[in-house]
N, C-alpha and C positions, 0 to 999 in steps of 0.2 A: 347425474348430469355430467356430460363430457366437458372438460375444460381444455383450453388451448395452451400448449407449452411450446416455447422455443428453446431448443437445446443447441448451444454453440460450443464447439470444442476445438482446441488447438492441437492438431495431430502431431506437431513437432515439439510440444512442451515437454520438459523433462526428458525422458527417454522414450517418448511415444507410447508409454504404457497404457494410455486410455484406449488405444485401439484393440487391446486384448479384452476389454471389459464392456464394449459397446452393446452387445446383445443382452447381457445381464442388466445393464443400466436402462436400456429402452424397455425391456420387459417389466422392470420395476415401475417405470413411469406409466406404462400402459395399464398396469394393474391398479394404479392410483387414479385411473379414469381420466388420463390426459390424452388428448389428440396431439401428437408430437410432430413438430417441424424440426428437422435436424440440419445443422449447418456447420460443416468443418471449415475453419478459417482458411482463406486462400492466400492471404498476404497480410502485411502489417496494416492495421487500422480496419481490417475487414469486419471484425466484431463490432467496432464502433459504428461503421457505416451501415451495416445490416440492421443493427438495433435502432439506430437513429431513424431509419426509413420504415421499419416494421414493428418496432417494439411495443407500440400501444395496441397492437392487434392481439396480444397474448395475455392470458391470466397469470402466467408465471414464466420467468426466464431462468434457465439454468446454464451456467457457463463453466467450462472446464479448461484449465490451463494454469499459467503462473500469475504472478502479481500484475504483469503487463497486460495479459488478456483480461483480467478482472477490471483493470483500470479502463480499458477500452469499453467494456460493457457498461460500467457505471457512467462513463462519459456520454455514451449513447443515450442512456436512460435520462440523464440530466437535461437532454434536449427537450423533454416533455414537461408539461405542467405537473405539479406534484400529484394531482388526483388521477393522472393518466399513466403514472409509472407503476408497472407490475412489480411484485416482490421478486427478489433475486436470490436464487440458490447458487452455491459454489462448490465445485468439486476440484480441490487443489491438486495439480499434477506438475507444478513447476519445480524449479531447482531449490528455491528457499522457502517460498510460500509464507512470507512474514505475516501478511494480513490474515491468512488462514489460522495461524497460531493465535492471533488476537481474537478471532471469532471462535476459537476452540474447536475447529473442525478437524476431524481425525485424518491421518495420512492415508488410511485405508479408503480406496475408491468405493468399495461396497458400502462402507459405513457413511461416508460423506454423501453419496448419492441417495442413501436412505433418508438422511437429514434433509436433503434438498426437496423432498416431497412430503416428509412427515414431521418436519421441524416446525418451529413457531416463528412468527415475524418479529423482527427487532429493528427499531428505527435507529439510524446511525448518522452522526454528523459527517458532512463532506466538506472538503476544502476547495475554495475557489482561488486559483492562482492566475492573477490578471484575468484573462478571458476564458481560461480552461479550468478543469477540475482535477482533483486527485483524491485518493481514498484515505491514505494513511501516512504518507511521508512526502515532504518536499525538502530537498537538501541540496547544498552545494559545498564544494571544498574537497579536501583530501578523501580519496577512496570512493566518492559518491558516483563517479562515472564507471566504476568497476562492473556493475551489473550489465550495462549496455555495451561496454567495451570488450567484455569477455565473450569469445566466440561461442555460438550455440553448441558446436561440436564438443568443445572443451567442457562446457557446463554439463552436457549429457553424459560424458565419460566420468568426470570427477565429482559432479554434484556440487555441494556447498564448498568443498575443498577448492574448487576452481576459483571462487571469489576470494578465498583466503590467500591463495598463491598469488593471484593478480594484485591484491592489496599490499602484500609484503614487498612487492617490487617498488612501491611508491614511498616507502617509509623514509628513504634517504632524500627525498625531494618534496617535502611538505610545502604546499602553496601558502601564500599569505594574501589576505584581502582586507583592505581598510574599508569598513562599512559603517553606515549609520542605520540603526534599527529603531523604529518606533513600535510600541505595543501598548495595550491597555495600561494606563497609569504608569508609564515609564518609557525610557529610551536608553540606548547603548551606542557608544561609538568607540571603535578600536580595531586592532589588527587581530584577525581570527584565521584559523585554518579549516574550520568545519562548522557548519550550521545545519540543524535539522528541525523542521516543524513537523510535529507528530500527532497522530491520533491512533496510538497502538500500544500494546503491552509488550510487543516483541518486534525489534527491528535491528538489522545489521549486527546480529549476535548479542544485542542487549535484550535479555529476556527477563521481564518482570524484575528489573532492578527497583530500588526503592522509588525512584522517580516515575517509573512506568507501571509499577504494580497497581497503583490506585487510579490509573487513567480511567476516566468515564467517557465512553464512546458517544454519549449523547447529552453532554452537559453544556454544549454551545461553546466550548473552549478547546483549543489545541495546546500542546506543550511545545516549548522551544528550548533546545539545547544549543548553546553557542560555546564553542571551544576556542579559547584564546590561544594564539600561536605560541608554542613553547620555544625557548631559546636554546635548550639543551635536552639531552636524553632523559635526565632526571626529572625535569619538569613534565616531559611527555609521560613518563611512568606515573607521576603523581596524578595526572589527569585520569588515567585508567584506574588507579587505586581508589581515588576519591569517588569516582563514578560508581564503581562496584560497591563501595561502602554505602552509597546512597546519599552523599552530601548534595544538597540542593544547589548551592552556589559557592563560589570561592574565588581564589586568585586565578584558578585554571579555567573555570567555565561558569556559565550563567544558565540557570534553569528557571523559566517563567511559564505561567499559563495566561492565555489571552484569546480574545475572539477576533483579533486584528493584528496584522504585522505589516510593516512597510520597510522596504530595504532600498537604500541608496548606496551606490558604489561608483568609484571613478572609472572602473573598467567593466566590461561585459562579464557577467558571471554565468557559467554553465550550471544550470539547475537539473536535478534529477527528480522526476515525479513518479512515485511508486516503482522505482527501478528503471524507468525509461527516460530518455533524453527529453528535457522539458523546455529547451530554448536557452538563450543567453542574454537576457535583458540587463540593463544597468539599473533600472527602476522596477521594483516588484511590489505589488500589493496582494496580500493573502487575507481572505476573509473566511470565517467559519459559517457554513450554511447548516443551521441546526436541524437535526432529524430529517435530512433531505432524502435519505435512501433507506429502503426497507430490505434487510437481508433475512434469509431463512437460517436460523441457527438451532442448535440442539436445545431441547427443553431443560437440560441440566446446566446450561451456560451460567457462569458466575454472575454475569451482569443481570440476570433475571432474578437473582436471589437478593439483590440489594433493595 
């Protein structure tokens, strides 16, 4: 029986490599007995708008691009009731592909496209940020605007190094935010320079540290890392050292799990959602939506072994 598939790809993501694989990908999807509708994204939010208007007409949606394109796809699917959302396959072709690492999707386009049709469904928690959604990270503070402030041309040429170089420029001017944060069974108030709300094992160069290694993608909880503002270079180094050692909390930073987070700040805060600009509210509420999205992943994914 023929099934309907929507294949959306970002032709500019990464180095545009997806364009060299389109025939092989479509042939693979057709052999899996899918009737395929193909949509190259035309502009920012095109994936979101197209899926929002057409997503419930398909049995499966496959998206190719970076973390931002995936964010748009999920955001579009979240416009539908849970029973109307088709499974989502993902072919990562972006610059960093943080969430693809969490989903253990291979960098090989051939292998990841095979998983998109032959993998297994996996329910994953999704974050709600005020009135919008995000997949794996909501963050503000130092370096968090690097992904969307780095020109696409630079990202295409230098890849992940582009983010590192852009981030290094900011070291001498770390910001400071006085915030009040409420979360399940606790609260925090103080001066910080970076905060990340996560549902990922890999983000911003932190790959399966002790804090992230045991992240459960569908436990109804997100992880929060709050970095207190250092007063000198030694304190900044201690933050990095203790983080890599896997210390959960200390004088330098706080690590908690929660289903709810609320932020109050005296000034507007620029947030980043999955590497894209997420607005600049003074007041923010983040809730976890348990098992809200179904991704297609490899049968050997570690989450399936638990």
